[in-house]
C-alpha positions in Angstrom: -58.4 132.1 -159.8 -60.3 131.4 -163.0 -57.1 130.8 -164.9 -54.7 129.5 -162.3 -57.0 126.8 -161.1 -56.9 125.1 -164.5 -53.1 124.7 -164.6 -53.0 121.6 -162.3 -55.7 120.0 -164.3 -53.9 120.5 -167.7 -50.2 120.2 -166.7 -50.2 116.4 -166.9 -50.6 116.8 -170.7 -46.9 118.0 -170.7 -45.7 116.0 -167.7 -46.5 112.5 -168.9 -44.6 112.7 -172.2 -41.6 114.2 -170.4 -41.8 111.4 -167.8 -41.7 108.7 -170.5 -38.1 109.7 -171.3 -36.9 109.2 -167.7 -37.0 105.4 -167.7 -34.3 105.5 -170.4 -32.4 108.7 -169.6 -32.1 108.3 -165.8 -30.7 105.5 -163.7 -33.5 103.1 -162.7 -33.6 104.0 -159.0 -33.7 107.8 -159.7 -36.3 107.3 -162.4 -38.6 105.3 -160.2 -38.4 107.9 -157.4 -38.9 110.8 -159.7 -41.8 109.3 -161.6 -43.6 108.3 -158.4 -43.0 111.6 -156.7 -44.2 113.5 -159.7 -47.3 111.4 -160.1 -48.2 111.9 -156.4 -47.6 115.7 -156.6 -49.6 116.1 -159.9 -52.5 114.1 -158.5 -52.5 116.1 -155.3 -52.5 119.4 -157.2 -55.3 118.3 -159.5 -57.4 117.2 -156.6 -56.7 120.5 -154.9 -57.8 122.4 -158.0 -61.1 120.5 -158.1 -61.7 121.2 -154.4 -61.1 125.0 -155.1 -63.6 124.9 -157.9 -66.1 123.3 -155.6 -65.5 125.9 -152.9 -65.7 128.8 -155.3 -69.0 127.7 -156.6 -70.4 126.8 -153.2 -69.6 130.3 -151.8 -71.8 131.8 -154.5 -74.8 130.0 -153.3 -77.0 132.4 -151.2 -77.3 129.9 -148.4 -73.6 129.4 -148.0 -72.9 133.1 -148.5 -75.3 134.0 -145.7 -73.7 131.5 -143.3 -70.3 133.0 -144.0 -71.5 136.6 -144.0 -70.3 137.1 -147.6 -71.4 139.8 -150.0 -72.4 138.0 -153.3 -71.8 141.3 -155.2 -68.1 141.3 -154.2 -67.5 137.6 -154.8 -67.4 138.2 -158.5 -67.9 135.8 -161.3 -71.1 134.7 -162.9 -73.1 132.3 -160.7 -74.6 130.8 -163.8 -71.1 129.6 -164.8 -69.3 129.0 -161.4 -72.1 127.0 -159.8 -72.5 124.5 -162.5 -68.7 124.2 -162.8 -68.6 123.6 -159.0 -71.2 120.8 -159.4 -69.2 119.2 -162.1 -65.9 119.5 -160.1 -67.7 118.1 -157.1 -68.9 115.1 -159.1 -65.4 114.5 -160.4 -63.8 114.9 -157.0 -66.3 112.4 -155.5 -65.6 110.0 -158.4 -61.9 110.3 -157.7 -62.4 109.5 -154.1 -64.4 106.4 -154.9 -61.9 105.3 -157.5 -59.0 105.7 -155.1 -60.8 103.8 -152.3 -61.8 100.9 -154.6 -58.3 100.6 -156.0 -56.8 100.6 -152.5 -59.3 97.9 -151.3 -58.6 95.8 -154.4 -54.9 96.0 -153.8 -55.4 94.9 -150.2 -57.7 92.1 -151.2 -55.4 90.7 -153.9 -52.5 90.6 -151.5 -54.6 88.9 -148.9 -55.7 86.2 -151.4 -52.1 85.7 -152.6 -50.9 85.5 -149.0 -53.5 82.8 -148.1 -52.4 80.8 -151.2 -48.7 81.1 -150.3 -49.3 80.3 -146.6 -51.0 77.1 -147.5 -47.6 75.7 -148.6 -44.4 75.2 -146.7 -41.7 77.9 -146.9 -38.0 77.7 -146.6 -36.9 81.1 -145.2 -38.5 83.8 -147.5 -39.0 81.3 -150.4 -42.4 79.7 -151.0 -42.7 77.0 -153.7 -46.1 76.4 -155.2 -46.7 72.9 -156.7 -47.8 74.4 -160.0 -46.4 73.1 -163.4 -46.8 76.6 -165.0 -43.5 78.5 -164.6 -44.0 81.7 -162.6 -42.2 83.7 -159.9 -43.0 86.9 -158.1 -42.3 89.0 -155.1 -45.2 88.9 -152.5 -44.9 91.7 -149.9 -46.3 91.1 -146.4 -45.3 90.0 -142.9 -43.0 88.3 -143.7 -42.2 89.1 -147.3 -42.2 86.1 -149.6 -40.5 85.1 -152.9 -43.1 82.9 -154.5 -42.0 80.5 -157.2 -43.7 77.6 -158.9 -42.3 74.1 -159.4 -42.5 74.7 -163.1 -40.2 77.7 -162.9 -37.7 75.8 -160.8 -37.5 73.1 -163.4 -37.0 75.6 -166.2 -33.9 77.2 -164.7 -30.5 76.0 -163.6 -29.3 76.4 -159.9 -27.3 79.6 -160.7 -30.1 81.1 -162.7 -32.5 80.4 -159.9 -30.3 82.4 -157.5 -30.3 85.3 -159.9 -34.1 85.1 -160.2 -34.5 85.0 -156.4 -32.1 88.0 -156.0 -34.3 89.9 -158.5 -37.5 89.2 -156.6 -35.8 90.0 -153.2 -34.7 93.4 -154.7 -38.4 94.1 -155.4 -39.2 93.3 -151.7 -36.4 95.2 -150.1 -37.0 98.2 -152.3 -40.8 98.1 -151.5 -41.4 98.5 -155.2 -45.1 97.5 -154.9 -45.7 100.8 -153.0 -44.3 102.8 -156.0 -46.8 101.1 -158.3 -49.6 101.5 -155.8 -48.9 105.2 -155.5 -49.0 105.7 -159.3 -52.2 103.6 -159.5 -53.9 105.8 -156.9 -52.6 108.9 -158.6 -54.1 107.7 -161.9 -57.4 107.3 -160.2 -57.3 111.0 -159.4 -56.2 112.0 -162.9 -56.6 109.6 -165.9 -53.7 111.2 -167.8 -51.3 109.9 -165.1 -52.0 106.4 -166.2 -49.3 106.9 -168.8 -46.7 107.0 -166.0 -47.2 103.3 -165.0 -45.4 101.7 -168.0 -42.2 103.8 -167.6 -42.3 103.3 -163.8 -42.8 99.5 -164.2 -39.8 99.4 -166.5 -37.7 101.5 -164.1 -38.6 99.2 -161.2 -37.7 96.1 -163.2 -34.4 97.6 -164.2 -33.7 98.6 -160.6 -34.2 95.0 -159.5 -32.2 93.7 -162.5 -29.2 95.8 -161.5 -29.6 94.8 -157.8 -29.7 91.1 -158.8 -26.6 91.5 -161.0 -24.7 93.1 -158.2 -25.8 90.4 -155.7 -24.8 87.4 -157.9 -21.8 89.3 -159.3 -22.5 88.2 -162.9 -24.5 90.4 -165.3 -24.6 87.8 -168.1 -26.0 85.2 -165.7 -28.6 87.6 -164.5 -29.6 88.4 -168.1 -29.8 84.8 -169.0 -31.9 84.0 -166.0 -34.4 86.7 -166.8 -34.6 85.8 -170.4 -35.1 82.1 -169.8 -37.7 82.8 -167.0 -39.6 85.1 -169.4 -39.5 82.4 -172.2 -40.7 79.7 -169.8 -43.3 81.9 -168.1 -47.0 82.0 -168.8 -46.7 85.3 -170.7 -44.7 83.6 -173.4 -47.4 81.0 -174.0 -50.3 83.5 -173.7 -49.0 86.3 -175.9 -47.6 88.3 -173.1 -50.6 87.9 -170.7 -49.7 87.6 -167.0 -50.4 84.5 -165.0 -54.0 84.4 -163.7 -52.5 83.0 -160.4 -50.3 86.1 -159.9 -51.9 89.1 -158.3 -51.8 92.3 -160.4 -50.4 94.2 -157.5 -47.1 92.3 -157.4 -43.9 92.5 -159.4 -42.3 89.7 -161.3 -38.9 89.2 -163.1 -40.7 88.2 -166.3 -42.7 91.5 -166.6 -42.1 94.4 -168.8 -40.0 94.6 -172.0 -37.7 91.8 -171.3 -35.5 92.1 -174.4 -34.7 95.7 -173.5 -33.9 94.7 -170.0 -31.6 91.9 -171.1 -29.8 94.2 -173.6 -29.3 96.8 -170.8 -27.7 94.1 -168.6 -25.4 92.8 -171.4 -24.4 96.3 -172.6 -24.0 98.6 -169.6 -23.0 102.2 -170.5 -23.3 101.5 -174.2 -22.4 104.5 -176.5 -26.0 104.7 -177.8 -27.1 105.8 -174.4 -24.9 108.9 -174.3 -27.2 111.2 -176.3 -30.0 110.4 -173.8 -27.6 111.2 -170.9 -26.8 114.5 -172.5 -30.5 115.5 -172.5 -31.1 114.1 -169.0 -31.1 117.5 -167.2 -33.4 119.0 -169.8 -36.0 116.2 -169.3 -35.8 116.3 -165.5 -36.1 120.1 -165.6 -39.2 119.9 -167.8 -40.9 117.4 -165.5 -40.0 119.3 -162.3 -41.2 122.5 -164.0 -44.6 120.8 -164.7 -44.9 119.9 -161.0 -43.8 123.4 -159.9 -46.4 125.1 -162.3 -49.1 122.8 -161.0 -48.3 123.6 -157.4 -48.0 127.3 -158.1 -51.3 127.3 -159.9 -53.1 125.6 -157.0 -51.5 127.9 -154.5 -52.3 131.0 -156.5 -55.9 129.9 -157.0 -56.2 129.2 -153.3 -54.7 132.6 -152.4 -57.0 134.4 -154.8 -60.1 132.7 -153.4 -59.0 133.6 -149.9 -58.6 137.3 -150.8 -62.0 137.3 -152.5 -63.6 135.8 -149.4 -61.9 138.3 -147.1 -63.1 141.2 -149.3 -66.6 139.9 -149.4 -66.6 139.4 -145.6 -65.3 142.9 -145.1 -68.1 144.4 -147.1 -70.8 142.7 -145.0 -69.0 143.8 -141.8 -69.3 147.5 -142.6 
């Protein structure tokens, strides 16, 4: 256990760099699902590893060993090492739980605040127009889902461009993209190294919505122009790329992410420069899935080893 239990804690060092390639080497939808799934799996394995370290140290405490009828001699390990490690792992595990809870509550509070602001204005179907001169637009999930757009953004775009922008935001809502981001945010609270997955995931989600909008309006150039003009008119352009203070951090907007790369992808689908990345796609996916498999195997092996040790120690006391 002493070696296997560290694999889930260290594997994100390899998984995160591999995942960064996926936003470019995989189709957007597949990249988003794989990045989110890997983040959740790696976070679960890391949390399980911390829990196993806590359990291994706790069993070596005389009080706990007596309650479970364990022989301290057969538990193995040096209590001077395993017990302090267990205390440290317990503190980290508690900190992760608090961070996850705070992040989930903040996400819920931000959405509630945004919903109250949107509900204060009239809506036409799923479209809510805010009387704000600052151009902005975003997808606001809830019951019902809303596409929130400001009067400033409507003035900045033409009628056809507005429809492309609305199609992009509706794609975020129908795909439940905010749940992808929330999953990775909660996973990052469990393991700080997983924060590196948010940027490629956000890009994959924006590209997913871009492609859905282009399919909906039937014009890739129009969609690219709408996204480019919305980004130039939006608050991020005037503030050096900073998001609007009115927009919750938990929602997605068409003007987010590396807009020039997204526009170029819309204007040049299947360009030759992407072929080398496609050739290495299987290798990148295999590397990332291998990292997840090793993490899960390490946690399972550590759990099985701890279980065998406990059974041996209980057998000794039962003689």
